[in-house]
C-alpha positions as CSV (number, residue, x, y, z in Angstrom):
1,M,79.3,87.5,-142.9
2,N,75.8,86.0,-142.2
3,H,73.7,89.1,-142.7
4,F,70.4,87.5,-141.6
5,A,71.8,85.7,-138.6
6,S,70.0,87.9,-136.1
7,V,66.6,87.6,-137.7
8,T,64.2,85.8,-135.4
9,R,60.8,84.3,-136.0
10,V,57.7,86.0,-134.8
11,P,54.4,84.2,-134.0
12,G,51.9,84.1,-136.9
13,D,48.9,86.4,-136.9
14,P,46.3,84.6,-134.6
15,I,43.4,85.1,-137.0
16,L,45.4,83.9,-140.0
17,S,46.6,80.9,-138.0
18,L,43.0,80.2,-137.1
19,M,42.2,80.2,-140.9
20,E,45.0,77.6,-141.5
21,A,43.8,75.4,-138.6
22,Y,40.2,75.5,-139.9
23,R,41.3,74.5,-143.4
24,A,43.3,71.6,-142.1
25,D,40.3,70.3,-140.0
26,S,38.6,67.4,-141.6
27,H,35.5,67.4,-139.4
28,P,32.4,67.6,-141.6
29,G,30.5,69.8,-139.2
30,K,33.3,72.4,-138.7
31,L,32.2,76.0,-138.4
32,D,34.4,79.1,-139.0
33,L,33.4,82.0,-136.8
34,G,36.9,83.5,-136.7
35,V,37.8,85.4,-139.9
36,G,36.0,88.7,-140.3
37,V,34.4,88.3,-143.7
38,Y,30.7,88.2,-144.7
39,K,29.4,84.8,-145.7
40,D,26.2,83.8,-147.4
41,A,23.9,80.9,-146.6
42,Q,26.3,78.6,-148.5
43,G,29.3,79.7,-146.4
44,L,30.8,81.6,-149.3
45,T,32.0,85.2,-149.4
46,P,29.9,86.3,-152.4
47,I,30.7,89.0,-155.0
48,P,27.7,91.3,-155.1
49,K,25.8,91.4,-158.4
50,A,26.3,95.1,-158.7
51,V,30.1,94.6,-158.5
52,K,30.0,91.9,-161.2
53,L,28.0,94.2,-163.5
54,A,30.3,97.1,-162.8
55,E,33.3,94.9,-163.6
56,Q,31.7,93.8,-166.9
57,S,31.2,97.4,-167.8
58,L,34.8,98.2,-167.0
59,L,36.1,95.3,-169.0
60,E,34.3,96.7,-172.1
61,T,35.1,100.4,-171.6
62,E,38.5,100.6,-169.8
63,T,41.1,102.0,-172.1
64,S,44.2,102.2,-169.9
65,K,46.1,100.6,-167.1
66,G,48.1,103.7,-166.3
67,Y,48.7,105.1,-162.9
68,I,45.7,106.9,-161.2
69,G,47.7,109.4,-159.2
70,G,48.7,109.9,-155.6
71,H,45.2,110.7,-154.3
72,G,43.7,107.9,-156.4
73,D,40.7,107.9,-158.7
74,P,39.1,111.4,-158.6
75,L,35.6,110.1,-159.2
76,F,35.9,107.4,-156.6
77,T,37.2,109.8,-153.9
78,Q,34.5,112.4,-154.8
79,L,31.6,109.9,-154.6
80,L,33.0,108.0,-151.5
81,A,33.3,111.3,-149.7
82,K,29.6,112.0,-150.4
83,L,28.6,108.5,-149.3
84,V,30.4,109.0,-146.0
85,L,29.7,112.7,-145.3
86,G,26.4,113.2,-147.1
87,T,25.8,114.9,-150.4
88,D,24.9,118.2,-148.8
89,N,27.7,118.2,-146.2
90,Q,29.0,121.7,-145.5
91,A,32.6,120.8,-145.4
92,L,32.3,119.4,-149.0
93,T,30.4,122.3,-150.3
94,E,32.9,124.7,-148.8
95,L,35.8,122.7,-150.4
96,R,37.5,122.0,-147.1
97,A,37.0,118.2,-147.1
98,G,38.6,115.6,-149.4
99,A,39.5,112.0,-149.7
100,T,42.8,110.3,-150.5
101,Q,42.4,106.7,-151.9
102,T,44.3,104.0,-150.0
103,P,44.9,100.3,-150.2
104,G,41.9,99.4,-148.0
105,G,40.9,100.8,-144.7
106,T,44.1,99.4,-143.2
107,G,46.1,101.6,-145.6
108,A,44.0,104.6,-144.6
109,L,44.8,103.9,-141.0
110,R,48.5,103.7,-141.7
111,L,48.5,106.9,-143.8
112,A,46.7,108.6,-140.9
113,A,49.3,107.2,-138.5
114,D,52.2,108.6,-140.5
115,F,50.4,112.0,-140.9
116,I,49.9,112.3,-137.1
117,R,53.5,111.2,-136.4
118,H,55.2,113.6,-138.8
119,Q,52.8,116.5,-138.9
120,L,51.4,116.5,-135.4
121,P,54.6,115.7,-133.4
122,G,54.2,114.7,-129.8
123,R,50.5,113.8,-130.1
124,G,49.5,110.4,-128.7
125,I,46.6,108.3,-129.9
126,W,44.0,106.7,-127.7
127,L,42.3,103.5,-128.6
128,S,39.3,101.7,-127.1
129,D,39.9,98.8,-124.8
130,P,39.4,96.4,-126.6
131,T,39.9,97.4,-130.2
132,W,40.9,95.8,-133.5
133,P,44.4,94.3,-132.7
134,I,45.8,95.8,-135.9
135,H,45.0,99.3,-134.6
136,E,47.6,98.6,-131.9
137,S,50.4,97.6,-134.3
138,I,49.7,100.2,-137.0
139,F,50.1,103.1,-134.7
140,A,52.9,101.7,-132.6
141,E,54.9,100.9,-135.8
142,A,54.4,104.5,-136.9
143,G,56.1,105.6,-133.7
144,L,53.0,107.0,-131.9
145,R,52.4,106.8,-128.2
146,V,49.5,104.4,-127.9
147,S,47.1,104.6,-124.9
148,H,43.7,103.2,-124.2
149,Y,40.3,104.3,-122.8
150,P,37.8,101.8,-121.3
151,Y,35.0,100.6,-123.6
152,V,33.8,97.0,-122.8
153,G,34.8,95.7,-119.4
154,P,35.3,92.2,-118.0
155,D,31.6,91.9,-117.5
156,N,31.2,92.1,-121.3
157,C,29.1,95.3,-121.1
158,L,29.6,98.7,-122.7
159,N,30.8,101.1,-120.0
160,V,30.1,104.6,-121.4
161,E,30.7,106.3,-118.1
162,A,34.2,104.9,-117.7
163,M,34.9,105.8,-121.4
164,L,33.8,109.4,-120.8
165,A,35.8,109.7,-117.6
166,A,38.9,108.5,-119.3
167,L,38.4,110.8,-122.3
168,N,38.1,113.7,-119.9
169,Q,41.7,112.9,-118.7
170,I,43.3,112.7,-122.2
171,P,46.0,115.3,-122.7
172,Q,44.8,118.3,-124.7
173,G,45.3,117.9,-128.4
174,D,45.8,114.1,-128.5
175,V,44.1,111.9,-131.1
176,V,41.2,109.7,-130.1
177,L,40.2,106.8,-132.4
178,L,36.5,106.1,-132.4
179,H,34.6,103.3,-134.2
180,A,31.7,104.9,-136.2
181,C,29.5,101.7,-136.0
182,C,29.8,98.0,-135.7
183,H,32.6,98.2,-133.1
184,N,35.4,95.7,-133.9
185,P,35.7,93.4,-132.0
186,T,32.9,93.8,-129.6
187,G,29.8,94.7,-131.7
188,F,28.7,97.2,-128.9
189,D,27.9,100.6,-130.4
190,L,27.3,104.0,-128.7
191,S,23.8,105.4,-128.8
192,Q,23.2,108.8,-130.4
193,A,22.9,110.2,-126.9
194,D,26.3,108.7,-126.0
195,W,27.9,110.2,-129.2
196,L,26.6,113.7,-128.2
197,R,28.4,113.3,-124.8
198,V,31.6,112.1,-126.5
199,L,31.5,115.1,-128.8
200,E,31.3,117.5,-125.9
201,V,34.3,115.9,-124.3
202,V,36.2,116.0,-127.6
203,K,35.4,119.7,-127.9
204,A,36.3,120.5,-124.3
205,R,39.6,118.7,-124.4
206,E,40.3,119.9,-128.0
207,L,41.0,116.4,-129.1
208,L,41.4,115.3,-132.7
209,P,39.0,112.5,-133.6
210,L,40.1,109.8,-136.0
211,I,36.9,107.9,-136.9
212,D,37.3,104.4,-138.2
213,F,34.3,103.8,-140.6
214,A,34.9,100.2,-141.9
215,Y,31.3,98.9,-141.8
216,Q,29.0,101.6,-143.3
217,G,25.7,99.9,-144.0
218,F,26.3,96.9,-141.8
219,G,24.9,98.4,-138.6
220,D,21.5,100.0,-139.1
221,G,21.8,101.2,-142.7
222,L,24.0,103.4,-144.9
223,E,22.6,106.7,-143.7
224,Q,22.0,105.7,-140.1
225,D,25.5,104.3,-139.7
226,A,27.0,107.7,-140.9
227,W,25.1,109.6,-138.2
228,A,28.0,110.0,-135.8
229,V,30.5,110.8,-138.5
230,R,28.3,113.5,-139.9
231,L,27.6,114.9,-136.4
232,F,31.4,115.3,-135.8
233,A,32.0,116.7,-139.3
234,D,29.2,119.4,-138.7
235,A,30.4,120.3,-135.2
236,L,34.2,120.3,-135.7
237,P,36.5,122.1,-138.1
238,E,39.1,119.3,-138.2
239,L,38.5,115.6,-138.5
240,L,40.1,112.4,-139.9
241,I,38.0,109.5,-141.2
242,T,39.1,106.1,-142.5
243,S,36.7,104.4,-144.9
244,S,36.7,100.9,-146.2
245,C,34.9,99.3,-149.2
246,S,35.9,95.7,-148.2
247,K,32.7,94.7,-146.3
248,N,29.9,96.8,-147.9
249,F,31.1,96.3,-151.5
250,G,32.6,92.8,-150.9
251,L,35.9,94.1,-152.3
252,Y,38.1,92.4,-149.6
253,R,41.0,91.4,-151.9
254,E,40.9,94.6,-154.1
255,R,42.1,96.7,-151.1
256,T,39.9,99.7,-151.6
257,G,39.5,102.5,-149.1
258,A,40.2,106.1,-148.4
259,L,41.4,108.6,-145.8
260,L,39.0,111.6,-145.5
261,V,40.2,114.9,-144.0
262,C,38.0,117.8,-142.9
263,A,40.1,121.0,-142.5
264,A,39.3,124.5,-141.3
265,N,39.5,126.0,-144.8
266,T,40.4,125.2,-148.4
267,E,44.0,126.4,-148.2
268,K,44.7,124.2,-145.2
269,L,43.1,121.2,-146.9
270,I,45.5,121.7,-149.8
271,D,48.4,121.8,-147.4
272,I,47.3,118.6,-145.7
273,R,46.6,116.8,-149.0
274,S,50.1,117.7,-150.3
275,Q,51.6,116.0,-147.2
276,L,49.3,113.0,-147.7
277,A,50.3,112.6,-151.3
278,F,54.0,112.8,-150.3
279,M,53.6,110.2,-147.6
280,A,51.6,107.9,-149.9
281,R,54.3,108.1,-152.5
282,N,56.7,106.6,-150.0
283,L,54.3,104.0,-148.8
284,W,52.6,102.6,-152.0
285,S,53.3,105.2,-154.6
286,T,49.8,105.1,-156.2
287,P,46.9,103.0,-155.1
288,P,45.4,100.1,-157.0
289,A,42.8,101.1,-159.5
290,H,40.3,98.3,-160.0
291,G,38.4,98.3,-156.8
292,A,38.0,102.1,-156.9
293,A,36.8,102.0,-160.5
294,V,34.2,99.4,-159.5
295,V,32.9,101.5,-156.6
296,A,32.9,104.7,-158.7
297,T,31.0,102.9,-161.5
298,I,28.3,101.7,-159.0
299,L,27.9,105.0,-157.2
300,A,27.7,106.9,-160.4
301,N,24.9,104.7,-161.9
302,D,21.5,105.0,-160.3
303,D,20.5,101.4,-161.3
304,L,23.7,99.9,-160.1
305,K,23.6,101.9,-156.9
306,A,20.0,100.8,-156.1
307,L,21.0,97.2,-156.7
308,W,24.0,97.5,-154.5
309,V,21.9,99.1,-151.7
310,D,19.4,96.2,-151.9
311,E,22.2,93.7,-151.7
312,L,23.8,95.5,-148.7
313,N,20.5,95.6,-146.9
314,H,20.1,91.9,-147.4
315,M,23.5,91.2,-146.0
316,R,22.8,93.4,-142.9
317,Q,19.4,91.8,-142.4
318,R,20.8,88.3,-142.7
319,V,23.4,89.0,-140.0
320,A,20.8,90.5,-137.7
321,S,18.6,87.4,-138.2
322,L,21.6,85.1,-137.4
323,R,22.0,87.0,-134.1
324,E,18.4,86.5,-133.2
325,G,18.4,82.9,-134.3
326,L,21.4,82.0,-132.2
327,V,19.9,83.6,-129.1
328,A,16.6,81.8,-129.7
329,A,18.5,78.5,-130.1
330,L,20.2,79.0,-126.8
331,E,16.9,79.5,-125.0
332,P,16.1,75.8,-124.5
333,H,19.5,75.5,-122.8
334,G,18.7,78.3,-120.4
335,L,21.2,80.6,-121.9
336,A,19.1,83.1,-123.8
337,E,19.4,85.7,-121.1
338,R,23.1,85.2,-120.6
339,F,23.7,85.7,-124.4
340,A,21.0,88.3,-125.0
341,H,23.6,90.9,-125.9
342,I,24.4,89.1,-129.1
343,S,21.1,90.2,-130.6
344,Q,21.7,93.8,-129.4
345,Q,25.1,94.2,-130.9
346,R,25.7,95.5,-134.4
347,G,27.8,94.4,-137.4
348,M,29.5,91.1,-138.1
349,F,31.2,90.7,-134.8
350,S,30.1,89.7,-131.3
351,Y,32.0,89.7,-128.1
352,T,30.2,86.6,-126.9
353,G,31.5,86.5,-123.4
354,L,33.0,83.0,-123.8
355,S,36.3,82.6,-122.0
356,P,39.5,81.5,-123.7
357,T,39.1,78.1,-122.1
358,Q,35.6,77.7,-123.5
359,V,36.7,78.9,-127.0
360,K,39.6,76.4,-126.9
361,R,37.1,73.5,-126.1
362,L,34.7,74.6,-128.8
363,R,37.6,74.3,-131.3
364,E,39.1,71.1,-130.0
365,D,35.9,69.2,-129.2
366,F,33.4,70.6,-131.7
367,S,35.5,72.1,-134.6
368,I,33.9,75.5,-134.0
369,Y,36.5,78.2,-134.6
370,M,36.5,81.7,-133.1
371,V,39.2,84.1,-131.8
372,G,40.5,83.4,-128.3
373,S,39.0,86.5,-126.8
374,G,35.5,85.1,-127.5
375,R,35.0,87.3,-130.5
376,A,32.8,85.6,-133.1
377,N,32.0,86.5,-136.7
378,V,28.3,86.1,-136.6
379,A,28.1,86.1,-140.4
380,G,29.9,82.8,-140.3
381,I,27.0,81.0,-138.6
382,D,25.1,78.5,-140.6
383,A,21.4,79.0,-140.0
384,L,20.8,75.3,-140.5
385,R,23.1,74.5,-137.6
386,F,21.8,76.8,-134.9
387,E,21.1,73.8,-132.6
388,Q,24.5,72.3,-133.2
389,L,26.2,75.6,-132.2
390,A,23.9,76.2,-129.3
391,Q,24.4,72.7,-127.9
392,A,28.1,73.1,-128.1
393,I,28.0,76.4,-126.3
394,A,25.8,75.0,-123.7
395,I,28.2,72.1,-123.1
396,V,31.3,74.3,-122.7
397,C,29.4,76.8,-120.5
398,A,28.3,73.9,-118.2
399,A,31.9,72.5,-117.8
400,P,34.1,73.9,-115.0
401,E,36.8,76.3,-116.0
402,T,40.3,75.0,-116.1
403,I,43.6,76.9,-115.9
404,M,45.1,77.0,-119.3
405,E,48.8,76.7,-120.1
406,S,50.5,80.0,-121.0
407,G,50.5,80.6,-124.7
408,S,48.0,77.8,-125.4
409,M,45.4,80.1,-126.9
410,D,45.5,82.2,-130.1
């Protein structure tokens, strides 16, 4: 018997495929705006100094490589919960909120998906259109009914009214996934006034919010980016939050994150955490220790935390300056108004408004790589090559659109 005879090949992940194509490109002026990682002025994804110092301390003081338990490093989860919810958060002081460490924010999303599937049977989940593509597959693979609400339309503008109208039609009790800040992939964020309106709909429809908080500190600042999360935590007795340390601590490959839960009371939180530990046991048993230990070391040390905050502020400010620089470089080409939204968006990503045909030509003719949807990683822009990028964008925008062959774009 040929046991594997029926196994078929699936297409590679489009972003990982883009990475491979970029690496194989020998063009000296190639530019990678596809992969969602922060890059410095040298085009490298740096390790923050605070992280290196924390690692040196751990190297000298660590005494064991034993397991850290189903919920992860207790100091890490305690300090991360305070970073996300605030040190004086009522849910924390009342002992009805807690965090479970996960392998990155993606692991937190999968744990949340399994929890919803098994403990809240029949609930569907609603995602923004568009959203991070992995959101789609994570919740579908967990067996949830996945639906969408409008967010950014074909005109490449945030449509809050359409979003609210759709949320008002969601079945009572369903789960709605919201991006806390730095919306992936569009970069368009809700205003505080918008968030208040969303909260009212969530309360009226008795929806369960799952807030994806992958970019704390990359929007307007650590505290500012947590505004919506804390608003919901203060106003609602029950809430799910996924947190990632990949971007703000530069711990991409260490896979460090957490699923935070706010419950109505301490007893119910204990019930929920028992289920999460059981599910995590069947997913990854216990989470990796190193990244969590690094974060805990930084957050527990005033000097290291201050250094980390300074480095994070620099990363955020650099991305903002790249946004403004690109729009300014487009001005001589008569495109500053068309692409003005790039400087208004937040985080590393921008829904540029470029079509798949234009993205394809940027890649083939100019070795400029971005996702087929037109999503660009702004952090990948080289400030010394603004004009090169602007000129290439101007050329593809001036060319007539052509019909692409099916499947020709990532």
